[in-house]
N, CA, C and O of each residue as an XYZ file, in Angstrom:
708
protein
N     112.655    113.437     92.780
C     112.665    111.874     92.453
C     113.947    111.420     93.308
O     114.909    112.184     93.392
N     113.949    110.039     94.006
C     114.984    109.710     94.717
C     115.013    108.311     94.443
O     113.981    107.641     94.483
N     116.375    107.717     94.107
C     116.619    106.157     93.679
C     117.810    105.864     94.404
O     118.607    106.713     94.800
N     117.908    104.570     94.573
C     119.265    104.157     94.999
C     119.926    103.313     94.039
O     119.261    102.589     93.298
N     121.298    103.352     93.989
C     121.934    102.902     92.944
C     122.371    101.402     93.658
O     122.306    101.182     94.868
N     122.821    100.445     92.640
C     123.102     99.106     93.028
C     124.300     99.030     94.337
O     124.297     98.165     95.213
N     125.197    100.044     94.229
C     126.171    100.052     95.147
C     125.801    100.748     96.463
O     126.670    100.804     97.333
N     124.478    101.334     96.712
C     123.991    101.908     97.628
C     123.979    103.540     97.589
O     123.467    104.317     98.395
N     124.637    103.783     96.505
C     124.546    105.513     96.416
C     123.239    105.839     96.352
O     122.466    105.108     95.733
N     122.786    107.032     97.008
C     121.415    107.763     96.783
C     121.567    108.785     95.591
O     122.505    109.581     95.552
N     120.711    108.726     94.741
C     120.734    109.862     93.706
C     119.317    110.923     94.023
O     118.175    110.487     94.170
N     119.552    111.818     94.061
C     118.111    112.768     94.109
C     118.228    113.945     92.911
O     119.169    114.647     92.542
N     117.091    113.850     92.561
C     116.967    114.895     91.324
C     116.036    116.169     91.792
O     115.002    116.030     92.444
N     116.482    117.229     91.425
C     115.807    118.265     91.946
C     114.745    118.929     90.877
O     115.142    119.705     90.008
N     113.386    118.566     91.011
C     112.502    118.934     90.194
C     111.738    120.280     90.581
O     110.590    120.384     91.015
N     112.710    121.327     90.299
C     112.093    122.552     90.746
C     111.488    123.184     89.350
O     111.959    124.312     89.202
N     110.831    122.917     88.561
C     110.716    123.593     87.440
C     109.894    124.982     87.853
O     109.093    125.047     88.786
N     110.235    126.018     87.019
C     111.020    126.215     85.972
C     112.588    126.440     86.228
O     113.332    126.674     85.276
N     112.980    126.376     87.309
C     114.319    126.541     87.685
C     115.239    125.764     87.289
O     116.423    126.088     87.378
N     114.819    124.548     86.760
C     115.718    123.426     86.267
C     116.877    122.961     87.019
O     118.028    123.104     86.605
N     116.556    122.372     88.187
C     117.601    121.736     89.232
C     118.484    121.240     88.705
O     119.102    121.726     87.757
N     118.728    119.997     89.328
C     119.832    119.214     88.923
C     119.754    117.710     89.556
O     118.730    117.277     90.084
N     121.009    116.945     89.430
C     120.858    115.807     90.136
C     122.186    115.714     91.206
O     123.297    116.205     91.006
N     121.780    115.004     92.300
C     122.488    115.177     93.598
C     123.036    113.857     93.973
O     122.145    113.018     93.840
N     124.018    113.390     94.341
C     124.739    112.154     94.621
C     125.056    111.976     96.273
O     125.806    112.860     96.686
N     124.734    111.242     97.040
C     125.074    111.087     98.374
C     125.675    109.323     98.337
O     125.055    108.322     97.979
N     126.909    109.432     98.784
C     127.706    108.343     98.971
C     127.740    107.793    100.672
O     128.181    106.702    101.033
N     127.264    108.655    101.403
C     126.996    108.210    102.949
C     125.807    108.177    103.329
O     125.518    108.662    104.423
N     124.926    107.648    102.588
C     123.220    107.279    103.115
C     122.736    108.506    103.282
O     121.968    108.577    104.241
N     122.919    109.595    102.644
C     122.337    111.010    102.880
C     122.707    111.714    103.686
O     122.081    112.747    103.922
N     123.800    111.396    104.345
C     124.276    112.603    105.063
C     124.772    113.751    104.457
O     124.572    114.861    104.950
N     125.429    113.577    103.388
C     125.962    114.911    102.720
C     125.685    114.517    101.095
O     125.760    113.364    100.670
N     125.398    115.530    100.390
C     125.129    115.580     99.153
C     126.121    116.323     98.154
O     126.663    117.342     98.583
N     126.379    115.941     96.977
C     127.078    116.659     95.970
C     126.412    116.709     94.665
O     125.850    115.713     94.210
N     126.459    117.996     93.951
C     125.767    118.087     92.902
C     126.520    117.412     91.623
O     127.651    117.820     91.359
N     125.951    116.424     90.847
C     126.480    115.741     90.014
C     126.910    116.749     88.675
O     126.654    117.953     88.678
N     127.606    116.051     87.531
C     127.944    116.773     86.563
C     126.904    116.750     85.207
O     127.202    117.158     84.084
N     125.452    116.092     85.675
C     124.488    116.101     84.877
C     124.016    117.463     84.597
O     124.030    118.324     85.477
N     123.536    117.726     83.228
C     122.601    118.874     82.800
C     121.705    119.318     83.828
O     121.138    118.517     84.571
N     121.575    120.370     83.891
C     120.105    120.886     84.864
C     119.003    120.948     83.978
O     118.856    121.671     82.993
N     118.177    120.014     84.503
C     116.724    119.914     83.972
C     115.701    119.571     85.181
O     116.040    119.026     86.232
N     114.670    119.897     84.919
C     113.669    119.460     85.920
C     113.440    117.910     85.782
O     112.696    117.567     84.863
N     113.934    117.025     86.503
C     114.082    115.725     86.455
C     112.753    115.059     86.998
O     112.333    115.647     87.994
N     112.056    114.078     86.632
C     110.448    113.896     87.173
C     110.495    112.264     87.128
O     109.585    111.750     87.779
N     111.399    111.337     86.472
C     111.169    109.959     86.519
C     112.697    109.347     86.433
O     113.667    109.967     85.999
N     112.704    108.207     86.859
C     113.871    107.400     86.923
C     113.573    105.893     86.817
O     112.520    105.330     87.117
N     114.770    105.315     86.303
C     114.816    103.708     86.484
C     116.161    103.431     86.600
O     117.022    104.013     85.940
N     116.403    102.469     87.505
C     117.707    101.736     87.793
C     117.840    100.545     87.239
O     116.847     99.829     87.363
N     119.005     99.960     86.500
C     119.151     98.817     85.887
C     120.618     98.603     86.438
O     121.427     99.493     86.179
N     121.013     97.589     87.120
C     122.303     97.383     87.498
C     123.079     98.804     88.147
O     122.611     99.541     89.015
N     124.351     98.934     87.473
C     124.737     99.942     87.708
C     124.358    101.315     87.025
O     124.810    102.401     87.388
N     123.535    101.137     86.064
C     123.018    102.165     85.044
C     121.565    102.789     85.892
O     120.687    102.199     86.521
N     121.779    104.208     85.585
C     120.676    105.099     86.122
C     120.296    105.894     85.009
O     121.096    106.407     84.227
N     119.103    105.983     84.955
C     118.438    107.090     83.749
C     117.478    107.804     84.604
O     116.675    107.207     85.320
N     117.561    109.049     84.529
C     116.849    110.123     85.067
C     116.152    111.009     84.084
O     116.816    111.887     83.533
N     114.786    110.861     83.784
C     114.180    111.539     82.651
C     113.549    112.859     83.262
O     112.849    112.927     84.273
N     113.945    113.887     82.435
C     113.308    115.163     82.621
C     112.557    115.928     81.673
O     112.094    115.299     80.721
N     112.327    117.248     81.746
C     111.617    117.776     80.747
C     112.027    117.827     79.318
O     113.248    117.783     79.166
N     111.342    117.905     78.275
C     111.393    118.185     76.697
C     112.326    117.035     76.289
O     113.248    117.321     75.525
N     112.194    115.755     76.715
C     112.838    114.442     76.205
C     114.214    114.479     76.686
O     114.933    113.609     76.197
N     114.807    115.343     77.599
C     116.068    115.071     78.210
C     116.184    114.173     79.160
O     115.424    114.152     80.128
N     117.162    113.325     78.980
C     117.620    112.202     79.817
C     119.106    112.102     80.273
O     120.026    112.030     79.459
N     119.291    112.101     81.653
C     120.696    111.906     82.289
C     121.004    110.708     82.609
O     120.227    110.055     83.306
N     122.126    110.209     82.192
C     122.556    108.635     82.225
C     123.634    108.424     82.933
O     124.567    109.129     82.551
N     123.891    107.705     83.850
C     124.939    107.174     84.548
C     125.167    105.632     84.355
O     124.281    104.788     84.493
N     126.366    105.397     84.046
C     126.480    103.802     83.992
C     127.670    103.181     85.033
O     128.348    102.163     84.892
N     127.665    104.067     86.007
C     128.490    103.975     86.944
C     128.041    104.461     88.531
O     128.726    105.139     89.297
N     126.605    103.873     88.791
C     125.971    104.215     89.980
C     125.809    105.663     90.301
O     125.670    105.877     91.505
N     125.791    106.665     89.557
C     125.534    107.885     89.871
C     126.552    108.844     89.861
O     126.320    110.036     90.061
N     127.885    108.304     89.598
C     129.066    108.921     89.918
C     129.287    109.913     88.820
O     129.526    111.068     89.171
N     129.240    109.605     87.402
C     129.314    110.236     86.224
C     128.171    110.266     85.399
O     127.428    109.286     85.341
N     127.936    111.411     84.683
C     126.555    111.193     83.809
C     126.982    111.962     82.459
O     127.949    112.717     82.355
N     126.145    111.647     81.532
C     125.955    112.133     80.179
C     124.458    112.522     80.079
O     123.573    112.044     80.789
N     124.289    113.447     79.112
C     122.913    113.668     78.742
C     122.502    113.415     77.312
O     123.300    113.619     76.397
N     121.305    112.985     77.100
C     120.916    112.647     75.758
C     119.338    113.370     75.727
O     118.660    113.735     76.687
N     119.065    113.424     74.447
C     117.580    114.214     74.398
C     116.984    113.430     73.073
O     117.596    113.310     72.011
N     115.643    112.914     73.358
C     114.949    112.159     72.265
C     113.821    113.083     71.760
O     112.909    112.683     71.036
N     113.957    114.401     72.216
C     112.842    115.370     71.734
C     112.421    115.299     70.212
O     111.232    115.276     69.892
N     113.415    115.266     69.318
C     113.346    114.858     68.021
C     112.140    114.042     67.619
O     111.283    114.407     66.813
N     112.171    112.880     68.280
C     111.320    111.592     68.153
C     110.043    111.857     68.309
O     109.285    111.005     67.845
N     109.457    112.978     68.932
C     108.147    113.469     69.433
C     108.024    114.853     69.017
O     108.451    115.737     69.759
N     107.427    115.158     67.787
C     107.258    116.635     67.194
C     106.318    116.996     68.170
O     105.510    116.225     68.689
N     106.456    118.258     68.417
C     105.715    119.167     69.266
C     106.021    119.111     70.703
O     105.295    119.641     71.543
N     106.996    118.528     70.956
C     107.523    118.497     72.314
C     108.030    119.692     72.893
O     108.969    120.177     72.262
N     107.649    120.352     73.992
C     108.051    121.660     74.629
C     108.979    121.468     75.727
O     109.351    120.392     76.194
N     109.307    122.635     76.080
C     110.284    122.595     77.595
C     109.458    122.311     78.745
O     109.877    121.975     79.852
N     108.020    122.502     78.336
C     107.278    122.181     79.547
C     106.422    120.786     79.790
O     105.575    120.578     80.658
N     106.938    119.827     78.680
C     106.454    118.610     78.814
C     107.374    117.572     79.496
O     108.429    117.181     78.995
N     106.850    117.137     80.754
C     108.075    116.035     81.602
C     107.947    114.571     80.920
O     107.060    114.236     80.135
N     109.090    113.715     81.412
C     108.745    112.437     81.344
C     108.269    112.003     82.390
O     108.881    112.157     83.447
N     106.941    111.294     82.329
C     106.413    110.996     83.610
C     106.695    109.496     84.041
O     106.616    109.107     85.206
N     106.991    108.800     83.089
C     107.197    107.330     83.447
C     108.674    106.843     82.783
O     109.082    107.273     81.705
N     109.372    105.908     83.587
C     110.317    105.175     82.842
C     110.299    103.710     83.283
O     109.845    103.394     84.382
N     110.743    102.912     82.512
C     110.767    101.481     82.948
C     111.997    100.581     82.045
O     112.313    100.887     80.895
N     112.537     99.552     82.729
C     113.403     98.869     81.957
C     112.686     97.413     81.747
O     112.279     96.746     82.698
N     112.591     97.036     80.484
C     111.685     95.805     80.072
C     112.538     95.009     78.957
O     112.906     95.634     77.963
N     112.813     93.841     79.079
C     113.380     92.971     78.158
C     114.419     93.646     77.261
O     114.307     93.670     76.035
N     115.519     94.238     77.988
C     116.655     94.864     77.444
C     116.535     96.275     76.996
O     117.489     96.847     76.470
N     115.317     96.886     77.201
C     115.116     98.261     76.515
C     114.887     99.104     77.591
O     114.416     98.608     78.615
N     115.133    100.284     77.547
C     114.725    101.413     78.328
C     113.651    102.063     77.906
O     113.737    102.628     76.815
N     112.606    102.124     78.533
C     111.414    103.010     78.145
C     111.042    103.979     78.612
O     111.075    103.950     79.842
N     110.542    105.226     78.020
C     110.204    106.391     78.528
C     109.029    107.039     77.994
O     108.755    106.908     76.801
N     108.281    107.756     78.806
C     106.908    108.177     78.455
C     106.965    109.642     78.633
O     107.297    109.991     79.766
N     106.705    110.641     77.729
C     106.190    111.815     77.755
C     104.722    111.903     77.972
O     104.000    111.399     77.111
N     104.147    112.513     79.076
C     102.689    112.329     79.205
C     101.790    112.238     78.165
O     101.127    111.201     78.171
N     101.597    112.930     77.376
C     100.473    113.026     76.277
C     100.958    113.001     74.867
O     100.324    113.506     73.940
N     102.360    112.263     74.709
C     102.935    112.262     73.374
C     103.022    110.773     72.967
O     102.787    110.442     71.805
N     103.347    109.907     73.885
C     103.626    108.812     73.554
C     104.946    108.008     74.271
O     105.626    108.603     75.107
N     105.202    106.824     73.935
C     106.076    106.006     74.566
C     107.536    105.856     73.633
O     107.538    105.579     72.433
N     108.487    106.048     74.278
C     109.616    105.558     73.315
C     110.415    104.715     73.894
O     110.191    104.371     75.055
N     111.604    104.178     73.116
C     112.342    103.154     73.901
C     113.716    103.122     73.300
O     113.844    103.499     72.135
N     114.825    102.678     74.030
C     116.311    102.638     73.331
C     116.616    101.275     73.706
O     116.389    100.847     74.838
N     117.119    100.596     72.791
C     118.006     99.339     72.760
C     119.368     99.491     72.942
O     120.001     98.435     72.969
N     120.087    100.675     73.095
C     121.483    100.922     73.264
C     122.013    101.755     74.314
O     122.933    102.570     74.237
N     121.173    101.377     75.487
C     121.465    102.150     76.831
C     121.120    103.726     76.483
O     121.945    104.571     76.834
N     120.153    104.059     75.933
C     119.888    105.608     75.711
C     120.559    106.231     74.739
O     120.444    107.457     74.739
N     121.267    105.721     73.858
C     122.126    106.549     72.566
C     121.091    107.037     71.805
O     120.993    108.238     71.554
N     120.188    106.082     71.355
C     119.161    106.454     70.382
C     117.887    105.728     70.803
O     117.790    104.625     71.340
N     116.735    106.761     70.371
C     115.404    106.443     70.705
C     114.408    106.157     69.628
O     114.436    106.754     68.552
N     113.541    105.251     69.921
C     112.520    104.924     69.113
C     111.032    105.014     69.515
O     110.686    104.454     70.555
N     110.228    105.606     68.851
C     108.824    105.828     69.110
C     108.081    104.476     69.088
O     108.201    103.791     68.073
N     107.384    104.061     70.027
C     106.460    103.007     69.684
C     105.073    103.606     68.921
O     104.761    104.795     68.850
N     104.398    102.560     68.421
C     103.354    103.282     67.615
C     102.443    103.967     68.613
O     102.299    103.541     69.759
N     101.850    105.011     68.153
C     101.228    106.139     68.792
C      99.570    105.828     68.646
O      98.740    105.955     69.546
N      99.380    105.485     67.572
C      97.740    105.418     67.196
C      97.203    104.258     67.872
O      95.986    104.128     68.001
N      98.170    103.256     68.390
C      97.471    102.089     69.215
C      97.127    102.374     70.347
O      96.402    101.607     70.980
N      97.607    103.642     70.907
C      97.423    104.005     72.111
C      96.172    105.053     72.230
O      95.797    105.578     73.279
N      95.613    105.244     70.946
C      94.528    106.256     71.063
C      93.172    105.497     71.430
O      93.037    104.304     71.159
N      92.312    106.140     71.971
C      90.949    105.596     71.954
C      90.160    105.811     70.627
O      89.909    106.968     70.290
N      89.802    104.884     69.943
C      89.104    105.036     68.566
C      88.069    105.933     68.512
O      87.714    106.386     67.424
N      87.409    106.326     69.781
C      86.167    107.161     69.624
C      86.509    108.782     70.258
O      85.815    109.799     70.241
N      87.549    108.585     70.675
C      88.025    109.962     71.496
C      89.519    109.841     71.552
O      90.050    109.438     72.588
N      90.294    110.198     70.398
C      91.785    109.875     70.346
C      92.521    110.761     71.378
O      93.616    110.360     71.772
N      91.989    112.018     71.893
C      92.563    112.653     72.874
C      92.754    112.024     74.128
O      93.666    112.352     74.887
N      91.767    110.954     74.427
C      91.774    110.284     75.538
C      92.220    109.027     75.284
O      91.506    108.218     74.693
N      93.460    108.732     75.710
C      94.219    107.428     75.237
C      95.257    107.029     76.439
O      95.359    107.502     77.571
N      95.918    106.093     75.851
C      97.009    105.508     76.580
C      98.176    106.285     76.618
O      99.090    106.055     77.410
N      98.187    107.371     75.636
C      99.309    108.171     75.603
C      99.335    109.267     76.605
O     100.233    110.108     76.555
N      98.327    109.314     77.590
C      98.333    109.945     78.915
C      98.913    109.033     79.872
O      98.171    108.466     80.674
N     100.177    108.826     79.876
C     101.021    107.800     80.577
C     101.314    108.279     81.974
O     102.050    109.253     82.132
N     100.756    107.622     83.037
C     101.327    107.894     84.343
C     102.592    107.045     84.764
O     103.609    107.514     85.276
N     102.373    105.789     84.479
C     103.287    104.667     84.874
C     103.747    103.844     83.595
O     102.948    103.792     82.660
N     104.908    103.229     83.485
C     104.908    102.152     82.813
C     105.449    101.056     83.660
O     106.117    101.375     84.644
N     105.253     99.887     83.410
C     105.453     98.608     84.551
C     105.910     97.296     83.958
O     104.969     96.658     83.485
N     106.802     96.856     83.877
C     107.150     95.375     83.460
C     106.647     94.518     84.403
O     107.045     94.651     85.560
N     105.800     93.611     84.120
C     104.804     92.584     84.786
C     104.946     91.286     84.311
O     104.594     91.144     83.140
N     105.363     90.296     84.885
C     105.081     88.766     84.229
C     105.523     88.829     82.937
O     104.762     88.260     82.155
N     106.800     89.483     82.288
C     107.104     89.337     81.170
C     106.372     90.338     80.312
O     106.795     90.479     79.165
N     105.598     90.872     80.603
C     104.885     92.092     79.734
C     104.994     93.583     80.281
O     105.030     93.883     81.474
N     105.038     94.406     79.282
C     105.178     95.850     79.681
C     103.642     96.524     79.674
O     102.802     96.260     78.813
N     103.475     97.258     80.569
C     102.118     97.870     80.754
C     102.251     99.469     81.000
O     103.024    100.037     81.771
N     101.420     99.956     80.255
C     101.357    101.664     80.115
C     100.039    101.755     81.190
O      99.031    101.103     80.917
N     100.083    102.557     82.376
C      98.834    102.782     83.185
C      98.656    104.187     82.797
O      99.543    104.978     83.117
N      97.648    104.595     82.163
C      97.223    105.836     81.719
C      95.965    106.390     82.272
O      95.148    105.652     82.822
N      95.788    107.623     82.148
C      94.662    108.211     82.790
C      93.165    107.505     82.294
O      92.168    107.421     83.012
N      93.270    107.074     81.032
C      92.185    106.359     80.459
C      92.243    104.974     80.479
O      91.559    104.395     79.634
N      92.946    104.267     81.300
C      92.955    102.653     80.979
C      94.392    102.239     81.237
O      95.298    102.958     81.659
N      94.451    100.783     80.866
C      95.669    100.254     80.759
C      96.151     99.745     79.652
O      95.302     99.032     79.118
N      97.157     99.795     79.057
C      97.286     99.188     77.701
C      98.712     98.312     77.899
O      99.620     98.684     78.642
N      98.737     97.130     77.127
C      99.798     96.019     77.268
C     100.550     96.154     75.616
O      99.932     96.180     74.551
N     102.033     96.224     75.807
C     102.633     96.322     74.562
C     102.985     95.056     74.004
O     103.173     94.123     74.785
N     103.109     94.869     72.727
C     103.512     93.807     72.005
C     104.684     94.355     71.192
O     104.566     95.182     70.289
N     106.017     93.715     71.676
C     107.139     94.375     71.259
C     107.151     93.905     69.735
O     107.469     94.751     68.900
N     106.832     92.635     69.319
C     107.043     92.118     67.898
C     106.285     92.867     67.086
O     106.855     93.276     66.074
N     105.175     93.161     67.237
C     104.256     93.783     66.529
C     104.238     95.536     66.555
O     103.727     96.304     65.739
N     104.917     95.804     67.681
C     105.041     97.196     67.933
C     103.606     97.947     68.058
O     103.289     98.987     67.481
N     102.864     97.223     68.891
C     101.370     97.675     68.779
C     100.977     97.722     70.552
O     101.494     96.868     71.272
N     100.205     98.587     71.049
C      99.553     98.662     72.260
C      98.163     98.101     72.120
O      97.519     98.425     71.122
N      97.644     97.310     72.994
C      96.281     97.082     73.107
C      95.586     97.285     74.406
O      96.184     96.895     75.409
N      94.538     97.778     74.531
C      93.877     98.074     75.790
C      93.329     97.081     76.464
O      92.433     96.429     75.928
N      93.768     96.779     77.777
C      93.378     95.648     78.801
C      92.656     96.120     79.783
O      92.310     95.309     80.642
N      92.279     97.399     79.910
C      91.438     97.710     81.070
C      91.084     99.144     80.627
O      91.930     99.899     80.148
N      89.626     99.525     80.833
C      89.213    100.554     80.351
C      88.846    101.612     81.424
O      88.475    102.715     81.023
N      88.920    101.366     82.759
C      88.803    102.333     83.767
C      89.634    103.423     83.740
O      90.842    103.350     83.516
N      88.917    104.613     84.000
C      89.549    106.045     84.132
C      90.443    105.867     85.319
O      90.028    105.263     86.308
N      91.964    106.494     85.251
C      92.721    106.373     86.599
C      93.050    107.810     86.619
O      94.054    108.116     87.262
N      92.470    108.634     86.104
C      92.908    110.010     86.330
C      92.498    110.634     87.560
O      92.835    111.792     87.808
């Protein structure tokens, strides 16, 4: 996972599961790299919002930097998703309407309104296919903020999120797996 901070810093995550790599910072356009103080997890997703960077890893672990990747703290939202294991990666992250969203592939989508300190699970059941609950939008590959709406692009379609009602509704039923 590679991203660029607002100030030009490059941040790379070492997704070397199960070795649990880490996060590296380059302040010279990739000429040299320094390992950050973030905890070592296999990081698989990222989102950048202004000087804040969120790197999502396995088991609900998120590394957060509010200074363009120079210092890091780690939080975990694993307690919000019962059954989450060390093998379950965060596949998608997005910033939308003042919230940071993250999705663990087949568990659901969570969000934070306080820059990652606490996390809330969005409605899981509205992501399920009523005829085949295991095949639903909870199989998230991407979260995208587009034209003022948040979309979940899953293996079995696309869902749109209604923040006020805390409900997902399917807007496309094509399989993308």
